[in-house]
N, C-alpha and C positions, 0 to 999 in steps of 0.2 A: 635358698632355704625355703621350706614350705611353711604353711601357717601353723602346723602342729609344733614345729621347732621354734617358731617365733613366739608362740604362746608359752611354750615350756621355758624359753629363756627370759621372757618378760614377767610371767606370772608364777613360774615354778610349777612343780608337779601338782600341787593342790589346785592351782588355777586351771591347769589343763584338764584335770579330772573333773572339776566342776563344770567346765565347758562341755565335756563329753556327757556328763550327767544331764545337762539340758537337752542334748539330742536324744538321750535314752528316754527321758520323760516325754518329749514331743513324739517319739516313736510309739510309745504306748497309747497316747491319745489318737495318733493317726491310725494305728491298728484298730482301735475301737471304732473310729469313724468309718473305716473301710469295710467293716463287717455290719454296719448299721442297715436297717431296712429302708431308711429314708434315702432316696436316690441322690439328693444333694450332699448329704453327709458322706455317702459312699464315694461320690466323685471327689469330694475334698480329701477324703482319706487316701485314695489312690494317688491323687496329685501330690499330697503331702509326703507319701512314701518316696515318690520320684524326687521331690525337692530335697529330702534328707539324704538320699543316695548321691545326688549331684553335689550337695554341700560338702559331704564328707570326702568325696573324690576330689572336688575342687581344692580342698585344703591340703591335699597331698602334692599338688603341682608346685613346681618351682616358679616363683613369682619374681621375674627379673625386671621387665619393663612396664608391666601393667598390673598394678596391685589394686584390684577392685575390692570394695568393701563387701562384707557378707550380708549387708542389710537387704539387698535385693533378693537374696536367697532365703533369708529368715522371715521376711514379711508374709509369704504364703503360709508358713508354719504357724505364725501368730494368728492368722485367720482361721486355720484349722483348729488351733487350740481354743479360740473363742467359740467356734461352732460346737466343739466337744463340750465345753463348759456350759453353753446354753442348752444343749440337749440333755445334759445331766441335771440341770436346774428345773427342767420341765417335768421331770419324773418325781 
């Protein structure tokens, strides 16, 4: 089974929808960063889009022998989110 089914069975439809909402929120922050004039924010935004894509695809895979946590995939998104919020607070 994949991570989506695992979350659905453990947390129910509400938990799965909240999890996907986290990715939607992070996507909007990453999109803003990727369109920024600051080169560092733009780099973080593009890298964040790649991480979101990889995380959502990774969750579709069947996980039989090696069930890695998503912490390694979510850490770069937290960095992008922090950069987004810092850039918003400067204005």
